[in-house]
C-alpha positions in Angstrom: -84.5 -25.2 -21.2 -84.2 -27.6 -24.3 -81.9 -30.3 -23.4 -83.3 -33.5 -24.1 -86.3 -32.1 -26.0 -87.0 -33.1 -29.4 -88.0 -29.4 -31.1 -89.9 -28.4 -34.2 -89.1 -24.5 -35.3 -91.9 -23.4 -37.5 -91.6 -20.7 -39.9 -94.6 -19.3 -42.4 -95.0 -16.8 -44.9 -96.2 -13.4 -42.7 -95.3 -9.6 -41.8 -91.9 -9.5 -43.6 -92.3 -13.0 -44.5 -89.6 -12.9 -41.2 -90.4 -16.5 -40.1 -90.3 -18.0 -43.4 -87.0 -16.7 -44.2 -85.6 -17.2 -41.0 -86.7 -21.0 -41.4 -85.5 -21.8 -44.7 -82.0 -19.9 -43.8 -81.9 -22.3 -40.9 -83.1 -25.1 -43.3 -80.3 -24.5 -45.8 -77.3 -24.3 -42.9 -78.3 -27.3 -41.1 -78.6 -29.4 -44.9 -82.4 -29.9 -43.9 -84.4 -33.0 -46.2 -88.2 -33.2 -46.6 -89.6 -36.0 -44.7 -93.7 -34.5 -45.3 -94.8 -32.6 -47.6 -98.5 -30.3 -46.7 -101.3 -29.6 -48.6 -104.0 -27.9 -48.3 -107.2 -27.0 -50.4 -107.3 -23.7 -48.2 -103.9 -22.5 -49.9 -103.9 -19.6 -52.8 -105.4 -21.6 -56.4 -101.8 -21.2 -57.8 -98.6 -23.0 -58.3 -94.9 -22.0 -57.9 -92.8 -22.0 -60.9 -88.8 -22.6 -60.5 -86.8 -22.8 -63.2 -89.4 -24.0 -66.0 -91.3 -26.6 -62.8 -94.4 -25.8 -61.9 -95.6 -27.2 -58.0 -98.7 -26.9 -56.1 -98.0 -24.8 -52.8 -97.6 -26.5 -50.1 -95.9 -26.6 -46.5 -93.1 -29.0 -46.0 -91.7 -30.7 -42.4 -87.8 -31.0 -42.8 -85.0 -32.9 -41.2 -81.6 -31.5 -40.8 -78.6 -33.9 -42.2 -77.1 -34.4 -38.4 -79.1 -32.6 -35.8 -81.8 -35.6 -34.6 -83.5 -33.7 -32.3 -84.9 -31.3 -34.6 -87.4 -30.5 -37.3 -87.9 -27.5 -39.4 -91.4 -26.7 -41.1 -91.7 -23.8 -43.8 -94.4 -23.6 -46.6 -95.2 -21.0 -49.4 -98.4 -19.3 -48.3 -100.7 -19.8 -45.3 -104.7 -21.1 -45.7 -106.6 -18.0 -47.1 -109.4 -19.1 -44.3 -109.8 -19.4 -40.9 -111.2 -23.6 -41.5 -108.0 -24.3 -43.6 -105.9 -22.8 -40.9 -107.2 -24.8 -38.8 -107.0 -27.8 -40.0 -103.7 -27.8 -41.5 -102.3 -26.7 -38.4 -104.0 -30.3 -36.7 -102.5 -32.4 -39.4 -98.7 -30.7 -38.6 -99.0 -31.0 -34.9 -100.1 -34.7 -35.2 -97.4 -35.5 -37.9 -94.6 -33.5 -35.7 -96.4 -35.3 -32.8 -95.8 -38.7 -34.6 -92.1 -38.4 -35.1 -91.5 -37.6 -31.5 -91.6 -33.8 -30.9 -92.3 -32.4 -27.2 -91.5 -28.9 -28.1 -92.7 -26.3 -31.1 -91.4 -23.3 -31.5 -92.9 -21.0 -34.1 -91.4 -17.8 -35.6 -93.3 -14.7 -36.2 -93.3 -10.5 -36.8 -94.0 -8.0 -34.0 -95.1 -4.5 -35.3 -95.5 -2.1 -32.5 -93.8 -0.2 -29.8 -91.4 -1.8 -28.4 -87.6 -1.5 -27.1 -87.3 -5.1 -27.7 -85.8 -6.7 -30.7 -86.8 -9.9 -30.0 -90.3 -11.2 -27.4 -91.3 -14.6 -26.6 -94.5 -16.5 -25.5 -95.3 -20.0 -23.9 -98.2 -21.5 -23.5 -97.5 -22.5 -19.7 -96.2 -20.7 -16.8 -92.7 -22.5 -16.3 -91.8 -22.4 -19.9 -93.0 -18.7 -19.9 -90.5 -18.0 -17.0 -87.6 -20.3 -18.4 -87.9 -17.5 -21.5 -87.1 -15.1 -19.4 -84.1 -16.7 -17.9 -82.9 -17.4 -21.4 -83.1 -13.7 -21.4 -86.0 -13.1 -23.8 -88.4 -10.5 -22.9 -92.1 -11.7 -22.8 -95.0 -10.5 -25.0 -97.0 -9.2 -22.7 -100.1 -8.8 -24.7 -101.8 -8.5 -27.9 -103.0 -11.6 -30.4 -100.2 -13.9 -32.8 -102.2 -14.4 -36.1 -102.7 -16.6 -38.8 -100.4 -20.1 -38.6 -97.4 -19.3 -36.3 -99.9 -18.3 -33.7 -102.3 -21.9 -34.5 -99.4 -23.8 -34.4 -97.8 -22.9 -31.1 -101.3 -22.1 -29.2 -102.9 -25.6 -30.1 -99.8 -27.8 -29.1 -101.2 -27.9 -25.7 -103.9 -30.1 -27.4 -100.9 -32.6 -28.5 -99.5 -32.5 -25.3 -96.6 -30.5 -26.8 -95.3 -27.3 -25.6 -95.6 -24.2 -27.5 -93.3 -21.2 -27.7 -93.6 -18.2 -30.3 -90.3 -15.7 -30.8 -91.3 -12.5 -32.6 -89.0 -10.0 -34.2 -89.8 -6.4 -33.9 -90.6 -5.4 -37.7 -91.6 -2.1 -39.1 -94.4 -3.6 -41.4 -93.3 -1.9 -44.0 -90.7 -4.1 -45.7 -92.5 -7.2 -47.6 -89.0 -9.3 -46.6 -87.5 -7.8 -43.5 -83.9 -9.2 -43.5 -83.1 -7.6 -40.0 -85.7 -8.8 -38.1 -85.2 -12.2 -39.6 -81.9 -12.2 -38.5 -82.8 -11.2 -35.0 -85.1 -14.2 -35.0 -81.6 -16.4 -35.9 -79.5 -14.7 -33.6 -82.1 -15.6 -30.9 -82.6 -19.3 -31.5 -78.8 -19.3 -31.8 -78.8 -18.9 -28.2 -81.5 -20.3 -27.2 -80.6 -23.6 -28.8 -76.9 -23.8 -28.9 -76.6 -23.8 -32.5 -73.8 -24.0 -34.5 -74.2 -21.4 -37.4 -72.7 -19.0 -39.3 -75.8 -15.8 -39.3 -73.8 -13.3 -40.8 -73.9 -15.3 -44.5 -78.0 -14.0 -44.1 -76.4 -10.3 -45.5 -75.4 -11.5 -49.2 -79.0 -12.9 -49.8 -81.2 -9.9 -49.7 -81.1 -9.0 -53.0 -81.9 -12.3 -54.4 -84.9 -12.6 -51.3 -86.3 -9.1 -52.2 -86.4 -10.2 -56.0 -88.4 -13.2 -54.8 -90.1 -11.3 -52.5 -92.0 -9.4 -55.7 -93.6 -12.1 -56.9 -94.6 -12.8 -53.2 -98.3 -13.9 -52.5 -100.7 -11.6 -50.8 -101.9 -13.0 -47.5 -104.4 -11.8 -45.3 -103.4 -13.9 -42.5 -100.2 -12.8 -41.0 
């Protein structure tokens, strides 16, 4: 399904920080380095401070050290207004298109009644059918808000295939490690990634500490 494709995996803050946690873990596991930062006037008006250093909120496009057909996008926050979301999504998709990306896979949370741990959606029928063949159930109805929805939905306007994988979450936890781990498991199988997702468990306490300072997002 993704053989000979150039993939960008996107995970930004949202419900349970599910997409961001999965993307950040993947970026660490694959030893990624930043190639393009993205800034927006629509990000929350504050800076992030770590070990005494202050830095503007931003998203970053990262490249794995060894995998040449993959990029990963993560970020500190999502824009606080709709216009800012569309502008940033357009800037990101334009940039990944120039890098040679063919497929955008966003990561998000699903809150609702379902027996599935993971569901997926795609922007064309053939891709949706391919997800089913890879044993990823399709999300049959609903809406995916924020950049995790827009980046997938706008992808065809840039001649890219768009996908979104959603992990079921209660929506009650500021950081849902279990849902993020389920996303990583789905990505590992789908893309044949050589990563150890069992290492997620020791990170729970650290991630919960970070979540205490996380920005309250209006868009999920």
